[in-house]
C-alpha positions, -999 to 999 in steps of 0.1 A, spaced: 291 451 790 282 434 757 256 453 734 255 433 703 225 414 693 228 383 673 202 378 644 188 343 645 161 347 619 145 374 595 109 374 582 105 396 554 70 413 559 65 440 533 82 451 500 72 487 489 80 514 466 96 535 494 103 511 522 107 473 530 97 459 563 115 430 582 109 414 616 143 401 631 146 376 659 175 385 680 195 369 708 203 396 735 235 398 751 219 382 782 208 350 761 171 360 760 153 362 726 135 394 713 122 409 681 130 440 661 108 454 633 131 473 611 121 495 581 146 493 552 153 522 530 173 529 502 186 563 516 181 597 506 197 632 502 188 667 515 204 699 501 211 731 519 207 756 493 214 792 501 207 817 471 230 846 463 202 869 480 209 848 512 178 829 514 175 793 520 154 772 495 126 752 509 101 730 493 62 733 504 44 701 501 18 679 517 31 652 540 4 622 544 19 608 576 17 642 594 -16 653 576 -2 687 570 18 708 547 54 713 553 85 733 542 115 711 538 148 715 521 152 700 486 154 663 492 146 629 478 154 592 479 184 576 463 174 556 433 187 523 428 211 533 399 223 561 420 233 540 451 271 547 447 265 583 442 244 603 466 261 634 450 243 626 418 210 622 436 216 657 452 222 673 418 191 656 405 170 668 435 181 703 435 171 705 396 137 687 399 125 703 431 141 738 432 152 743 397 187 753 408 222 740 399 252 744 422 287 754 414 296 734 443 279 706 464 299 699 495 288 666 518 282 682 552 275 646 570 255 616 564 233 606 595 204 581 604 169 594 607 155 570 634 180 543 642 156 528 667 135 512 640 148 523 604 181 520 586 174 551 565 206 571 561 204 608 548 233 625 531 232 663 538 249 686 512 255 724 511 250 737 477 268 769 469 272 792 437 233 786 428 221 794 394 187 785 377 190 753 356 190 755 318 172 722 316 146 712 340 143 677 349 108 662 351 92 662 388 79 631 402 43 627 389 28 621 426 47 651 438 30 687 442 55 711 451 61 748 456 96 764 459 98 789 487 129 810 495 131 825 531 153 847 552 169 831 581 144 851 604 116 837 585 128 802 585 131 803 623 96 816 626 86 789 604 104 763 626 86 779 659 50 776 641 56 739 630 58 744 594 94 733 594 92 701 615 116 675 601 150 665 614 170 672 580 155 707 576 160 718 611 195 706 610 199 725 577 185 757 594 208 753 624 238 748 600 230 781 583 229 797 615 265 783 623 277 794 589 274 831 600 
């Protein structure tokens, strides 16, 4: 069976600071026409950071789309000048949000967050050999963050309560469990 859709037209609907939005007209494998609304995103990183005390680093923050506070791993979008180096973004975000530097950052895997409507790709890293940074990078002006360090049992409890609720952070906690 043929699956590939052929794009016949693209209408650019929105340019934002975090996302762009396109509406594509596509020809389906059966010859019929349909439409796809696609959120375009520069990509992002997430960092699984385990302290020497065997606690995972989380960032507490407000998430407007959910209307709630969440606990998430240190993460952030890849800036245009970092497009060829998600590793650079991971180091920056670990400093900005958690105030740590890592002796080693290892790429675990890249993944797509919601391929049904978005092209956002997140690069998930594991940071080891954490030490406090000597020079703190400035945090984003519109972010209000609090670093929280949890044991594995506390992290699992935060997942059950819905405080940890995003895919990258759930994957990080599951990875931590598999590391043991």
